[in-house]
N, C-alpha and C positions, 0 to 999 in steps of 0.2 A: 504493500499500499504505499501510497505518496502522503505523508502526514504533514499537516500545518499544526507547528506548535505555537500556541498563543499563550505566552508567559514563558520567560526563560531563566527562571529562579531556580532554586535547589531541586523542586519538584520537576520541572521542566528538562534540567540536565540528567536527572535519574531516568524520566521517561525516554529521553533520546537515547540513552545507553541500553536500555532494554530493547526499544524499538530496532536500533541496529543489528542487536543480536539475534532478533527474530527476523532479519533480512528484511525491514520495511526501510523506507527512504523518508528522510527528513527533508521536505521539500522547502520549507520555509521556517524561520524562528523569528517571532514577534515579542519585542520587549519594550517597544516605544512607539510613539506616533511615527517618527521617522522610518521606523520599520515597516510600518503599513504603506507609506509613501513608496518605499522601495520595492515592496513585494506585492502589492495589491492584485496585479494582473497573475503572478504565480500562484495566488490563491485560487483561482478560478479552476487550476489543473490538480488541486487536492482531491484525495479520495475521501479523506476526513480530517477533522480539526480536532486537537485535544487542547482544552482550554483549563489552564492554571495560573490565572493572573492575581488581579485583585478585585474585591468588591465593588471598586469604583469604575473598573473598565469592563468587568465581564458581561454586562447587559449589552454594551456597543459591539464586543465580540460576537456575541450571539446573533445579534442582528445581522451583522456582516455576514456570519456563515449562513443565515436564512437567505439574505440576498443573493450570495454566490451559489447557492444549491449545494452547499457542502455538509454533509452530517457533522453534528459536533458532540463530542463528549466534553461534560463540565464538571471539573472538581473544585471549582471555586465556590466558596460559600459566602454568605452574607448578603444575599440578594433574594432569599426566598419569599420575601413579601410581594415580589413581583412574579412569582412562579406562575400563579393563574393566568395573568397576561400573556406570559411567555408560552404557555402550554397552548391558550387558544390560538395565538399568532402561529405557532408550530403546525398546528391542525388545519388552520385555514391556508396556510401557504404551502401545505403538503411537504413540510421538511422534516428532518430528523434530529431529535435531541435525546440524548442519554445523560442523565444527571444523577450525582450521588452525593451524600454528604461525607461518604467515606468509600473509598474503591477497594480497601483491604478484605479479603475472603474472612480472615479472622473477626473483623469487626462486624461484618454482616451475619456471621454466626452469633456474635455477642448480641446482635440487635435481638435475634429470634429467642435467645435465651431471656433477655430482658422483658420481652413481651410475656412469656410465659411466667417468669417470677412474680410479674406485677399481678397476673390474674390469680395465681396462688396466695399472695398476700391480701387479697380483698377481704377474706374472712379474718385477718389478723390487724385490726385497727390499732393495736398497741405498738405496733412498729411504724417509725417514723421514716421516711424515705428522702434522701437527698442524692445530688449528683455532685462529683469533683471532676473537673478536667484540667491537665496541665498539658501545656504545649511551649514551644520555644518562643521567645521574645519577639520575632519577626512576625508571628501571626497577627494579623490585623483585625479579625473579627472574635468577638467575644459575647456570648458563648461560642464555643466551636459548632460547627454545623452537625458533627457528631453528637456533641451533648445535647442539641436541640432534638434530634432525631430520637435519642433515648429518652429525653423529657415527654415529648409528644406521645411516643409509644407507652409509656407508664400512664400518662393522662388517660389515654384511650381506654386503658386495660385496669386502671386503679380507681375505683369510684370516688374515693374520698379526695381526690386531686383535681383541681379545676384548670390551673394555670400555671406555668412555670415563671420563675424571676431569677435574674441573674444577680442574685445577692441571698444572703442568709436573713431569713425573715423569721417571724413568730406567728404567722397565720397559717393555720392547719390545712387551709385550703391551697396552698401554694406549694409548689415544688420547686424547691431551691436548688441553684446551681453554683458552685464556687469554682470560678476560673482563676487559675494560677499561671503566670508566665515565668519560665525559668530558661536559662541557656541551654542548647542543644537537648531539648527533649522534643523528639518526633511527635509524640502524643500519647497521654495515659488517660483513661477513662475509668471511673469507679462509680458503681451504684450501690449505695449502702441503705441498709434497713436495720434502724436501731430500735431496741426496746431497753427497759431498764435492767433487763436480765443479760442480753447478749446483742450481738450484731451480725447481721448476713451481709457479705459484700460478693459482688461480681465485679471483675476487673479485666480490662484489655490493656496490654501494654505493648506499644509499637517500639520494636527494636531499632528500626531503621526505617527508611522512605521506600525500601524495595517493594513491598508488599503493596502500597498505594500505586506506585508507578505501574507494575505488573497487572493490577487490576484495570487500571486506565487503559493499557494497551489491550488488553482482553475485550474491553468494552468496545473500543475503536475497531477491532476485528469483527466483533457481534454485529455492529450497525452497519457495517460497508455495504452500500446499495439498499438499504432498508429505509423506510418512511415511518414516521410515528414517533411515539414517546416512550422512552424505555428506563428502567431503573435496574439496580443491581439483582433484585429479586428474580426478574427476567434472565439474567445471564447466569445465575448460580442456583437456583432452586427451580 
């Protein structure tokens, strides 16, 4: 495949490495407005775009892909308040969008465990639940997209929680998320249920960025030539 990389930070470089190992071609790398000026016509030749940029540029990149008729895999988070609009536009324009808050196989298994645990805890109101996420200091959105997915899945399956908050509160209807930024942390997410007597925790620790990058490449291979909207569950389960 001819791949357009939209965003060439640490994730973009890891994706490039794995793409080349899998015999794909990196057609272009976009990391600034000037890069777009240089490569805008090359973009029309891409088989797929992989987007790991920033919350401030992701929407423009998605729209460029739709306009160029290029299927796009989006790993950037922090834009999901516009998700319904983008989904509607994708369907209207008959384009292809694959989005995920996390492309790691392990994290997506973790999502399923999180849902099941929330269901089991419905009958145990003496346990209070909260989420902690730890990421590198360069991460621009807070909480992480992965933490938001975990929170939304808990709220959907645990009747006593109504809304998540990116702070520690004392409102029993809130699901609190604690966000921590430290140097050189690819990503750690912990869901804790605490009672006066004990604590139940499930945790995912990313050791590096390879799992995220591989998942993005697998998603790109999956949507090549397709139309529609896809998520990790379509690829993995």
